[in-house]
C-alpha positions in Angstrom: -86.5 50.8 17.5 -83.2 51.9 16.1 -81.8 55.4 16.5 -81.9 55.7 12.7 -85.6 54.9 12.5 -86.2 57.4 15.3 -84.5 60.2 13.6 -86.2 59.4 10.3 -89.6 59.7 11.8 -91.5 63.0 12.2 -90.6 64.8 15.4 -93.4 64.6 18.0 -94.2 67.0 20.8 -94.5 65.8 24.4 -97.7 66.1 26.4 -97.7 67.5 29.9 -101.4 66.5 30.1 -100.4 62.9 29.5 -97.7 63.0 32.3 -100.2 64.5 34.7 -102.7 61.7 33.9 -100.0 59.1 34.6 -99.1 60.8 37.9 -102.7 61.0 39.0 -103.4 57.3 38.0 -100.5 56.0 40.1 -101.0 58.6 42.8 -104.5 57.3 43.5 -102.6 54.7 45.6 -102.4 57.5 48.1 -106.2 57.6 48.3 -106.0 54.1 49.8 -103.5 55.1 52.4 -105.3 58.3 53.2 -108.7 56.7 53.3 -107.6 54.0 55.7 -105.8 56.5 58.0 -109.0 58.3 58.8 -111.7 55.7 58.3 -110.2 53.6 61.1 -109.7 56.6 63.3 -113.5 57.2 63.1 -114.4 53.5 63.3 -112.3 52.9 66.3 -114.5 55.3 68.4 -117.5 53.0 67.7 -115.5 49.7 68.0 -114.0 50.7 71.3 -117.5 51.2 72.7 -119.1 48.2 71.1 -116.3 45.7 71.7 -115.0 47.2 75.0 -111.5 47.5 73.7 -108.5 48.2 75.9 -106.0 50.9 74.8 -103.5 48.2 73.7 -106.2 46.5 71.6 -107.2 49.8 70.0 -103.6 50.3 69.0 -103.3 46.8 67.6 -106.5 47.1 65.5 -105.2 50.4 64.0 -101.5 49.3 63.7 -102.3 45.8 62.3 -102.5 47.3 58.8 -98.8 48.1 59.1 -98.0 44.4 59.6 -99.3 43.7 56.1 -97.8 47.0 54.9 -94.3 46.0 56.0 -94.6 42.7 54.1 -96.0 44.4 51.1 -93.3 47.1 50.8 -90.6 44.5 51.7 -91.4 42.3 48.6 -92.8 45.0 46.3 -89.4 46.2 45.0 -88.1 42.7 44.3 -91.2 41.7 42.5 -91.5 45.0 40.5 -87.9 44.8 39.4 -88.8 41.4 37.8 -92.3 41.8 36.5 -92.8 45.6 36.3 -94.3 48.5 38.4 -97.8 48.3 37.0 -98.7 44.7 37.7 -97.6 45.0 41.3 -99.7 48.2 41.7 -102.7 46.3 40.2 -102.3 43.4 42.7 -102.1 46.0 45.6 -105.3 47.7 44.5 -107.1 44.3 44.3 -105.9 43.2 47.7 -107.2 46.4 49.3 -110.5 46.2 47.6 -111.1 42.7 49.1 -109.8 43.9 52.5 -112.1 46.9 52.7 -115.2 44.9 52.0 -114.1 42.1 54.4 -113.3 44.6 57.3 -116.8 46.0 57.0 -118.4 42.6 57.6 -116.4 41.2 60.5 -117.8 40.8 64.0 -114.8 40.4 66.3 -111.4 42.0 66.8 -109.4 39.0 65.5 -111.2 39.0 62.1 -110.8 42.7 61.9 -107.0 42.4 62.5 -106.7 39.7 59.8 -108.7 41.9 57.3 -106.6 44.9 58.0 -103.3 42.9 57.6 -104.6 42.0 54.0 -105.4 45.7 53.5 -101.9 46.6 54.6 -100.4 44.2 52.2 -102.3 46.0 49.4 -101.3 49.4 50.5 -97.7 48.3 51.1 -97.4 46.9 47.5 -98.7 50.2 46.1 -97.2 52.8 48.4 -93.5 52.9 47.4 -94.1 51.7 43.8 -96.6 54.5 43.1 -93.9 57.1 43.7 -91.3 55.0 41.8 -93.7 54.8 38.8 -94.3 58.6 38.9 -90.6 59.3 39.3 -89.7 57.2 36.4 -92.3 58.9 34.1 -91.9 62.6 35.2 -89.5 65.1 33.5 -86.8 66.3 35.9 -88.1 69.8 35.9 -91.4 68.8 37.3 -90.5 65.6 39.0 -90.9 67.0 42.6 -94.3 68.4 41.9 -95.6 65.4 40.0 -94.2 62.9 42.5 -96.0 64.9 45.3 -99.2 63.8 43.6 -99.1 60.7 45.8 -99.0 62.7 49.0 -101.7 65.2 47.6 -104.1 62.3 46.9 -103.3 60.8 50.3 -104.3 64.1 52.0 -107.3 64.4 49.7 -108.3 60.9 50.8 -107.9 62.0 54.4 -110.0 65.1 54.0 -112.8 63.4 52.1 -112.9 60.5 54.6 -113.1 63.0 57.4 -116.1 64.5 55.7 -117.6 61.0 55.2 -117.0 60.1 58.9 -118.5 63.4 60.1 -121.6 62.7 58.0 -121.9 59.1 59.1 -121.4 60.1 62.8 -124.2 62.6 62.4 -126.5 59.7 61.6 -125.9 58.2 65.1 -123.4 58.3 67.9 -121.8 55.4 69.7 -124.9 54.8 71.9 -127.4 54.9 69.0 -129.1 52.0 67.1 -127.0 53.0 64.1 -123.6 52.5 65.9 -123.0 49.0 64.6 -123.7 50.1 61.0 -121.7 53.4 61.2 -118.2 51.8 61.5 -119.1 49.3 58.8 -119.9 52.1 56.3 -116.7 54.0 57.3 -114.5 51.0 56.5 -116.4 49.5 53.6 -116.5 52.7 51.4 -112.7 52.2 51.1 -113.4 49.6 48.4 -114.3 52.5 46.1 -110.9 54.2 45.8 -109.3 50.7 45.4 -111.6 50.0 42.4 -110.8 53.4 40.9 -107.1 52.8 41.3 -107.3 49.4 39.6 -109.2 50.8 36.6 -106.8 53.8 36.2 -103.8 51.5 36.3 -105.3 49.1 33.9 -105.4 51.9 31.3 -101.9 53.1 32.0 -98.6 52.0 30.4 -95.6 50.4 32.2 -92.8 52.7 33.4 -90.6 53.7 30.4 -87.4 53.1 32.5 -88.5 49.6 33.4 -89.5 48.9 29.7 -86.0 49.9 28.6 -84.3 48.0 31.4 -86.2 44.8 30.5 -85.2 45.1 26.8 -88.6 46.4 25.5 -87.0 49.4 23.8 -89.7 50.3 21.3 -92.5 50.5 23.9 -90.1 52.3 26.4 -89.1 54.9 23.7 -92.8 55.4 22.7 -93.8 56.2 26.3 -90.8 58.6 26.7 -91.7 60.3 23.4 -95.3 60.8 24.4 -94.1 62.3 27.7 -91.4 64.7 26.5 -91.4 64.6 22.7 -89.0 63.0 20.2 -85.9 65.0 21.0 -86.2 64.6 24.7 -87.0 60.9 24.4 -83.8 60.3 22.3 -81.6 62.0 24.9 -83.3 60.4 27.9 -83.4 56.9 26.3 -79.7 57.1 25.6 -78.9 58.2 29.2 -81.1 55.5 30.7 -79.5 52.8 28.5 -76.0 54.0 29.3 -77.0 53.9 33.0 -78.4 50.4 32.7 -75.3 49.2 30.8 -73.0 50.7 33.5 -75.0 48.9 36.2 -75.6 45.6 34.4 -73.6 43.7 36.9 -75.0 45.5 39.9 -76.6 43.6 42.8 -78.7 44.3 45.9 -75.6 44.3 48.1 -74.5 47.5 46.3 -76.9 49.4 48.5 -74.7 48.5 51.6 -71.4 49.5 50.1 -69.9 52.8 49.0 -71.1 54.9 47.2 -74.7 53.8 47.5 -74.6 53.1 51.2 -74.8 56.9 51.6 -78.0 57.0 49.5 -79.4 54.1 51.5 -78.7 55.9 54.8 -80.4 59.0 53.7 -83.4 57.0 52.4 -83.8 55.1 55.7 -83.5 58.3 57.7 -86.2 60.0 55.6 -88.5 56.9 55.8 -88.3 56.6 59.6 -88.7 60.3 60.2 -91.7 60.6 57.8 -93.5 58.8 60.7 -91.3 59.5 63.7 -92.2 63.2 63.5 -95.5 62.0 64.9 -98.1 63.5 62.6 -100.1 60.2 62.6 -100.5 60.5 66.4 -103.0 63.2 65.4 -104.3 61.7 62.1 -105.0 58.3 63.6 -106.4 59.5 67.0 -107.8 62.9 66.4 -111.4 61.9 67.4 -110.0 60.1 70.5 -107.9 63.2 71.4 -110.7 65.8 71.0 -113.6 63.8 72.2 -113.0 64.7 75.9 -112.2 68.3 75.0 -115.3 69.2 73.0 -118.9 68.2 73.8 -121.3 66.4 71.4 -121.1 63.2 69.3 -119.9 64.9 66.2 -117.6 67.6 67.6 -114.5 65.4 67.6 -115.2 64.4 64.0 -115.6 68.1 63.1 -112.1 68.7 64.6 -110.7 65.9 62.4 -112.3 67.4 59.3 -110.8 70.8 60.0 -107.4 69.2 60.5 -107.8 67.3 57.3 -108.7 70.5 55.4 -105.6 72.3 56.8 -103.4 69.3 55.6 -104.9 69.4 52.2 -104.3 73.2 51.7 -100.7 73.0 52.9 -99.9 70.0 50.7 -100.6 72.3 47.8 -98.1 74.7 49.3 -95.5 72.0 49.4 -96.2 70.9 45.9 -95.8 74.5 44.7 -92.5 75.1 46.4 -90.7 71.7 46.1 -89.3 72.4 42.7 -88.8 76.1 43.4 -87.2 76.3 46.8 -85.9 72.7 46.9 -86.4 69.6 49.1 -84.1 70.5 52.0 -85.4 74.0 52.9 -89.0 72.7 53.1 -88.0 69.8 55.3 -86.0 72.1 57.6 -88.8 74.6 58.0 -91.5 71.9 58.5 -89.6 69.8 61.1 -88.8 72.9 63.1 -92.4 74.1 62.9 -93.7 70.7 64.1 -91.3 70.8 67.0 -92.5 74.2 68.1 -96.3 73.5 67.7 -96.2 70.0 69.2 -94.5 71.5 72.2 -97.3 74.1 72.5 -100.0 71.5 71.9 -98.5 69.4 74.8 -98.4 72.4 77.1 -102.0 73.4 76.2 -103.2 70.0 77.4 -101.0 69.7 80.4 -101.9 73.2 81.6 -105.6 72.9 80.6 -105.6 75.9 78.2 -108.8 76.4 76.2 -109.5 73.5 73.9 -109.6 75.7 70.9 -105.8 76.4 71.4 -105.1 72.7 71.4 -107.0 72.4 68.1 -105.1 75.4 66.6 -101.7 73.9 67.6 -102.7 70.5 66.2 -103.6 72.2 62.9 -100.3 74.0 62.8 -98.4 70.7 63.4 -100.2 69.1 60.5 -99.7 72.2 58.3 -95.9 72.0 59.0 -95.9 68.3 58.1 -98.0 68.7 54.9 -95.6 71.1 53.1 -92.4 69.3 54.2 -91.8 65.8 55.5 -95.0 64.5 54.0 -94.5 65.0 50.3 -90.7 65.5 50.2 -89.9 62.1 51.8 -91.8 60.1 49.2 -90.2 62.2 46.4 -86.7 61.8 47.6 -86.8 58.1 48.4 -87.5 57.3 44.7 -84.9 59.9 43.5 -81.9 58.6 45.4 -81.3 55.3 43.7 -80.2 54.0 40.2 -82.8 52.4 37.9 -81.6 48.9 38.4 -82.1 49.1 42.2 -84.8 51.7 42.5 -87.8 49.4 43.1 -86.0 47.3 45.7 -84.3 50.2 47.4 -87.5 52.2 47.7 -89.2 49.1 49.0 -86.6 48.5 51.6 -86.7 52.2 52.7 -90.5 52.0 52.9 -90.2 48.9 55.2 -88.7 51.3 57.7 -91.4 53.8 57.1 -94.1 51.3 57.7 -92.3 49.9 60.7 -92.1 53.4 62.3 -95.8 53.9 61.3 -96.7 50.6 63.2 -94.9 51.9 66.4 -96.7 55.2 66.2 -100.1 53.6 65.7 -99.6 50.9 68.3 -98.2 52.9 71.2 -99.8 56.3 70.8 -103.0 55.3 72.7 -100.9 53.7 75.5 -98.7 56.8 75.7 -101.7 59.1 75.7 -103.3 57.1 78.4 -100.2 57.3 80.6 -98.8 60.7 79.7 -101.7 62.8 78.4 -100.3 66.0 76.9 -96.8 64.8 77.6 -97.1 62.5 74.6 -96.9 65.6 72.3 -93.8 66.9 74.1 -92.2 63.6 73.2 -93.1 64.2 69.5 -91.6 67.7 69.7 -88.3 66.1 70.7 -88.5 63.7 67.8 -89.1 66.6 65.5 -86.0 68.4 66.7 -84.0 65.2 65.9 -85.5 65.2 62.4 -84.5 68.9 61.9 -80.8 68.1 62.9 -80.8 65.0 60.7 -82.1 66.8 57.6 -79.6 69.7 58.2 -76.5 67.5 58.4 -77.3 64.3 56.4 -79.7 65.0 53.5 -78.5 66.4 50.2 -80.5 68.6 47.8 -81.8 66.9 44.6 -83.9 69.7 43.1 -83.6 70.0 39.3 -81.3 67.0 38.8 -82.1 64.2 36.4 -82.2 60.7 38.0 -79.0 59.9 36.2 -77.3 63.0 37.6 -78.4 62.0 41.1 -76.9 58.6 40.6 -73.6 60.1 39.6 -73.7 62.3 42.6 -73.0 59.4 44.9 -69.9 58.5 43.0 -68.2 61.9 43.5 
């Protein structure tokens, strides 16, 4: 569509409702990640008893999804920069749908691991691209809040799954006749959010920035116009096209040379410490941690549900403040809070303080993560890079995130078995490192357009 034709047409108003629908549609990928995080933490309690698993095998079953995840995020950016964000998201949803049903039907650890690798591939394809899609659709003023939709739906998935696990556990503990059915239901229900994501994406358009980049200017402008109105769409389309023209000769190796090497360093740091702050030591293993502390078959699942509720509430806090206070202040406050509360959680276990204090400190750790390193990391990884490299760069950063996630999932049960409460002192030290890294390495991107952020690295 020519600029003349655009200006001759009637001016249209943008629709914030439409933008929110797009953000929620892509953000549903977070439900997959959130559901798996907690469904396996509940199922592993049953599987450990039924299959007589060692601590190392427990870790491998839980962490195996990250193997597929690393592969998924590693290729997602390259594929999406060629065929688009939406098709890759659809493939990811389909893969997880199959994996969820498959994992509910297996009868041995090896088959479970294979099914979870496939599920990880699906989540890996969807995880970084969901944020990229939202980032490329959202107006700069609301980009932080809307991009946090992925994290919000992840946490909503965690909370709802905790409720489901608690309900299923109430139907029979690990020594009941229902034990072999309980874990199958916990894992199989994950096919439902995958189906919902697939349908939502099938009804959504491609990212407007990708459409413009691939030469489909009319469709790209139409999506921008529906998002922000005609005047905004003209300005943004011109900026995007100028940016694309400027970087037409760009290549992947640009990420490892000045000025983008700085952006890549920040992205990798944020990706690693999204996991290295240790919140998933609680999310993945809360039932295992609290089972020896509180009596009853469902008490540990109730603790997990409470922690999930706290995480959900404080994710809203982060979404509210991310475009008001900025990215950096939230990350500084959250990483310092996690450091303090993880240290206290470790002490409470080492010194045999009342179990309720351990639960309170665990909730405070998760609260600190939920308003800071949780949502902000995903937002910034997709903000840092120019359009022509965004999919691949976000994918490469997310490889580091999933790699760190694998290490947390794999070694937490071994660490907990050997160190007990000292495991959480270790995570407190990692949180201190995260605080220092954010303070001295990470810039502020609040309120800047994606093109302004791109020019920031050239200064």
